[in-house]
N, C-alpha and C positions, 0 to 999 in steps of 0.2 A: 774619807773620814779618818782621823787619827786613830792609831792602834789602841791607845788607852780608852778612847770613847767606844770603839768597837767592842773591846773586852768588857767594858762596863755594861753595855746593853745586853750582851750575851750572858753575863753573870746575873744580872737582875731578872732577865726573862728567858731562862733556859728552855722552857717549853715552847715559846714562840720561835726562838732561834735554834731549835734542835738540829736543823740542817746546816748550821754554820760551818761545821768541820767536815761535812760530807764532800766527796770528790765532785769536781765540776761536771762530770758526765751524768751526775744524778740531780744536781741543783745549781742554780745560779747564785744561791746564797754563799757558796764557797768563795766567791769573789769578794765577799764582805759588803760593807755599806758603800755603795758607789755614789756618794753625795758629800757635800761639804759639812764641816763641823757646825755650821750655823743652824742646821736642822736637827742637831742632837736632842735638844729639849723637846722639840715637836715629836720626834720619834719616841723618845722616852715617855712622854705624856700619853701618846697614842697607845703604846704597849701596856702602860699601867692601866689605862681604861679598858683595853681589850681583855687583859688577863683577869681583871676584877669582874668583868661581865661573864667571861667563860667560867670562872670559879663559882659564880652565884646563879648560873642558869644551866639549862640542859643542852646548850649548843656544843658543837664539836670544838676541840682544842684548835686554836689558830696556830698555824705554822707558816712562818715567813718563807717564801720561795725566792724573792728578790726584793731588794730595797735600793732604789737608784733615783737619779734625776733624769727627767725626760721633758723636753720642751719647756724648761725653766721651772718645772714643778716636781714635787716628790711623787714617786710611784712606789706603792707598797703592795706587792703581789703576794698572795697568800692562799692557803687552803684552809678549809674548816670555817667556823663562824656561822653567823646568821645575819638577818637584816640589820640588827643593831651594830654588829661589827662592820658591815658594809657602810653604814652611816658614819661610824667613827673614822674609818679609813678615808671616806670621801671628804669629811670635814678637815682632816689633817692634810690631805692633798690640796684642798682649796686654800687652807691657811699658808701652806708652803709657797704659794704663788704671791703671797704678800709678806714673805719673810726672807731676808737675805740668807742665801745658802752658805755664805762665807762667815758672816759674823752673827747672824741671828736677829739683827735689828729689823723692826717693821719697815716695810717699804712697798713699792709697787713695781711691777715689771717694767723694764726699760723698753721703750718702743723705738725702733730705728726708723728715722724718717727716710723717705725715698729721696734718692739723689737727683 
């Protein structure tokens, strides 16, 4: 993800991305967002929903441990939260499989046909 998008997410959600500047021996978040710019809006919306829920409930503050792409989908690893946060993360991860990681346009995963 572009540096300015990385900085924007960290500035908007400092509690969620509190580990962003920690050394890599302590967290994978030190590597930054290991995904394309096309998922920026998805991650931004996810974090907005998570922080709003945390602020208005008694669940633990969510802290991102790693945000990356794996098997064509977003993976958002975190600590804290509750069942609602789990559902929000699951929804975002599922939506990422139908969203282009590069440009953010809707789409479907490309299937390679056997040779």
